[in-house]
C-alpha positions, 0 to 999 in steps of 0.5 A: 504740809500736804495730805496724801490720803486718808485710810479708813481703819478696816478693823471691826468694832469690839462688841460688848454685852451691856444690856442697860446701855442706851446704845445697846441693840435689841440683844443688849450688845454695844459696839465699842470704839476700835481705837488702840490707845497705845498706838494713838499715844505713840503717834502723838509722841512722834508728831510732837517730836517732829514738831519740836525738831521742825521748830528748832530748824525754823529757829536756826534759820531765823538766827542765820538770817539775822546774823547774815543781815548783821554782817551785811550792815557792818560792811 
């Protein structure tokens, strides 16, 4: 696996008025995370499916190699 690059998310952080929060600025506003949970869950599911598919390919390749070795031994 090779990383071709990293893209920074250009979207702004949502700002909420929370004057009691320790992270609030002088006006009482806090920058919240700009993470979209639905998008992240979809990406995680896709990565999991890709992993499972790749695992099956590896298992099948291992089985084929094992069968080839068995055939060579029996000759």
